[in-house]
N, C-alpha and C positions, 0 to 999 in steps of 0.2 A: 504491500499499500503506499502510495505516495502521499507525502506532505501536501497541502494545500497550495495552491497559487494564488494572488490577487488577480489572476485574470481567469480563474474557475478551475482551472485543470486540477485532478488530483482529487483525493479525498478531503472531506472537512477535517479540520481537527477537532479535538473535543475540548480545546484549551486554547487561549489567547498567547499567540506564539510572544516570546522576547523579540525585543526589535532587531537584535541580531539576527535571530532564525528567522524573521520575516524578511529582514534585507538578503539573506543567503536565497531563501525562496525566491525572490524576485530575481537575483542576480542569474541565478539558474535558469529561471524562465527565460531570460534573455541569452544566456549564455549557448545552452543548449541548442535551440534552433539556429543561431549563427555557427554555432562549430557545424552543424550538420548541413547547412548549406555550403559552407566554406568545403568542408571534405566530398561534398557531392560535385565541386565543380575544379577539385584537386588543387584547390588552395591550401595548401599546409599552412603556412604561415598566417593566413586569416584563422585558421583553426585554431591555433595556438594562441593567436591575440584572444580570440573570445573565452578561450580558457582561463588565459591571463589576468582577464578581468574578474574571477572569481576569487582571486587572492586577497584583496581585502576585505572583502566579505567573510571568508574563509576564517581568514586571521581573528575577524572580530567574532566570529559565533565561536571560535576555541576560547578565546578570551573572557568572554561572558556567559556563556550557556553550558550548562550542565548537561552532559548528555546522556549519561547514565543516572540521572533523575530517579529518586523515589517511586514518583508515577509513572507506572506502567505506560499510561499512553503516552507521556510526553517523552521516555525514553525509546518506546517502539519508534514516531515520529521523528524524533531525531537520527536514529540511528538509519531510518527510510530515507532520510535526507541526507547524508552521510553518503549512502548506498547510490543515489541519485548522482552525486559528486563523482564519485568513483565511475560510474556508467558514464557520465559527460566524457570523461578522461579517457576512458577505454575506447570510446566512440572514436576518437580522434588518433590514439596511440597507444598500442602496447609498450608501457615504458620497462617492463620484465624483459622484453629481450635484450636491453642495453646493457652492455657488460661493466663492468669497472665499478 
């Protein structure tokens, strides 16, 4: 289950997300289609730029949001949000193939 998006995609949360959490959801809503479109055009620089736009929202998320919250719904939604981040990155590149 994906956390909700301001544009209505995904499932609804049973709680009000923290501001950094909502910001990451919004950033993913923008970066995911931009990266996918760039990959489809074989514009890998553009795809990486779309992913790079997630850096600040991801940093803010980890600085201020407790992923493993005692509230099961929050924990599940936040883990699903991180799975979205991982899927967005893997849609562009498999970094496990890089040696060193």
